[in-house]
C-alpha positions as CSV (number, residue, x, y, z in Angstrom):
1,M,0.0,0.0,0.0
2,K,1.4,3.4,-0.9
3,V,0.8,6.2,1.6
4,I,1.9,9.8,1.8
5,L,3.5,10.5,5.3
6,L,2.2,13.6,7.0
7,Q,4.8,13.6,9.7
8,D,8.2,12.0,10.2
9,V,7.7,8.3,11.1
10,A,10.7,6.3,12.5
11,K,12.1,3.6,10.2
12,V,9.5,4.4,7.5
13,G,10.2,7.9,6.2
14,R,10.1,11.7,6.5
15,R,7.3,14.1,6.1
16,F,5.7,14.4,2.7
17,D,7.5,11.1,1.4
18,I,5.5,8.6,-0.5
19,V,6.3,5.4,0.8
20,E,5.2,1.6,0.3
21,V,4.0,0.0,3.6
22,P,2.3,-3.1,4.5
23,S,-1.5,-2.7,4.1
24,G,-2.2,-3.7,7.8
25,Y,0.2,-1.1,9.2
26,G,-1.1,1.6,6.8
27,L,-4.7,1.0,7.4
28,N,-4.5,0.2,11.1
29,K,-2.0,2.5,12.5
30,L,-0.6,5.3,10.2
31,I,-4.0,6.6,8.5
32,P,-6.1,6.3,11.8
33,Q,-3.5,8.2,13.8
34,G,-3.2,11.0,11.3
35,M,0.5,10.0,10.4
36,A,-0.3,9.4,6.6
37,K,-3.0,9.3,4.0
38,Q,-3.4,7.0,1.1
39,A,-1.4,7.9,-1.9
40,S,-4.3,8.6,-4.5
41,P,-3.4,10.9,-7.4
42,E,-5.5,13.8,-6.0
43,N,-3.6,13.6,-2.5
44,V,-0.3,13.3,-4.3
45,K,-1.1,16.5,-6.2
46,A,-2.2,18.3,-3.0
47,I,1.0,17.1,-1.0
48,N,3.3,18.2,-3.8
49,A,1.7,21.7,-3.8
50,Q,1.9,21.9,0.1
51,S,5.5,20.6,0.0
52,A,6.5,23.3,-2.4
53,K,4.9,25.9,-0.1
54,T,6.5,24.7,2.9
55,E,10.0,24.6,1.2
56,A,9.5,28.3,0.3
57,D,8.4,29.2,3.8
58,R,11.5,27.4,5.1
59,A,13.6,29.3,2.6
60,A,12.3,32.7,3.7
61,S,12.7,31.7,7.4
62,D,16.2,30.7,6.8
63,N,17.0,34.1,5.1
64,V,15.4,35.9,8.1
65,F,17.6,33.7,10.5
66,Q,20.7,34.5,8.7
67,E,20.0,38.2,8.8
68,A,19.2,38.1,12.6
69,L,22.4,35.9,13.0
70,A,24.5,38.5,11.3
71,A,23.1,41.3,13.5
72,I,23.6,39.3,16.8
73,K,27.1,38.4,16.2
74,E,28.1,41.9,16.7
75,T,26.5,42.4,19.8
76,T,26.0,40.7,23.2
77,L,22.3,40.2,24.1
78,E,21.5,41.8,27.5
79,I,18.6,40.5,29.5
80,A,17.6,41.7,33.0
81,A,16.3,39.2,35.6
82,E,15.4,39.2,39.1
83,A,18.2,37.8,41.3
84,N,19.2,37.7,44.9
85,E,22.5,39.3,46.4
86,E,24.6,36.4,45.5
87,G,23.6,36.7,41.8
88,R,21.5,33.6,41.7
89,M,18.2,34.1,39.8
90,F,14.8,33.0,41.3
91,Q,14.0,31.1,38.1
92,A,16.0,29.9,35.2
93,L,16.3,32.1,32.1
94,K,13.4,31.3,29.8
95,V,13.5,31.0,25.9
96,D,10.8,33.8,25.8
97,A,13.2,36.3,27.3
98,I,16.0,35.5,24.8
99,L,13.4,35.9,21.9
100,E,12.4,39.3,23.2
101,A,16.1,40.2,23.6
102,V,16.9,39.2,20.0
103,K,14.0,41.1,18.7
104,T,14.9,44.2,20.7
105,A,18.7,44.0,19.6
106,T,18.1,43.2,15.9
107,G,14.4,44.0,14.9
108,K,14.2,40.5,13.6
109,E,12.4,37.5,14.9
110,V,13.8,34.0,15.3
111,L,11.8,30.9,16.2
112,E,11.8,29.3,19.7
113,S,12.9,26.1,18.1
114,Q,16.0,27.7,16.8
115,I,17.2,28.8,20.3
116,V,19.2,26.0,22.1
117,I,20.2,26.5,25.7
118,K,22.5,23.6,26.6
119,S,22.4,24.0,30.5
120,P,19.9,26.1,32.5
121,I,21.0,29.7,33.0
122,K,20.3,30.4,36.7
123,E,23.1,32.8,37.5
124,V,23.8,36.6,36.6
125,G,26.8,36.9,34.2
126,E,27.9,36.0,30.7
127,H,26.5,32.9,29.2
128,A,26.5,31.3,25.7
129,I,23.5,29.9,23.9
130,E,23.3,28.3,20.5
131,L,21.2,29.5,17.5
132,V,20.5,26.7,15.1
133,S,18.6,26.6,11.8
134,G,19.3,23.5,9.8
135,D,23.0,23.1,9.2
136,T,23.6,26.6,10.2
137,Q,24.8,27.0,13.9
138,S,26.3,29.7,15.9
139,S,27.1,30.5,19.5
140,V,25.8,33.9,20.8
141,K,26.7,35.6,24.1
142,V,24.0,36.5,26.6
143,S,24.7,39.0,29.5
144,V,22.2,38.4,32.3
145,V,22.2,41.4,34.7
146,A,20.1,41.6,38.0
147,K,17.2,44.0,38.1
């Protein structure tokens, strides 16, 4: 049975791939759980159009990411957070605060999924975070100051 995958499925394929699967697996698991739909000519045409749109959106997002990354590399992001006298924050720095700092510093928006914090930031000072989009990865300095 040929199906069009609507999401990545382990050991089967990636999103928008047209794959051959056993009929029982396709009819009893993939299709009922919304992970795939049958590969009829109409569905294939619709998925190809949707795939092209998604690819165009991804390319636009990558361009915005590259522009933001170029602007951020020149500066250090500064974030104010509540902390005690020893410099320990009351709660770990959240991705939302980093998103806001990037938008303020560059005027560009990056996606939440593009920010990677390797270890929780719980203290005032200089920290490094990663900005990742596809194969592009860059380290950015974040300066956390007490309010």
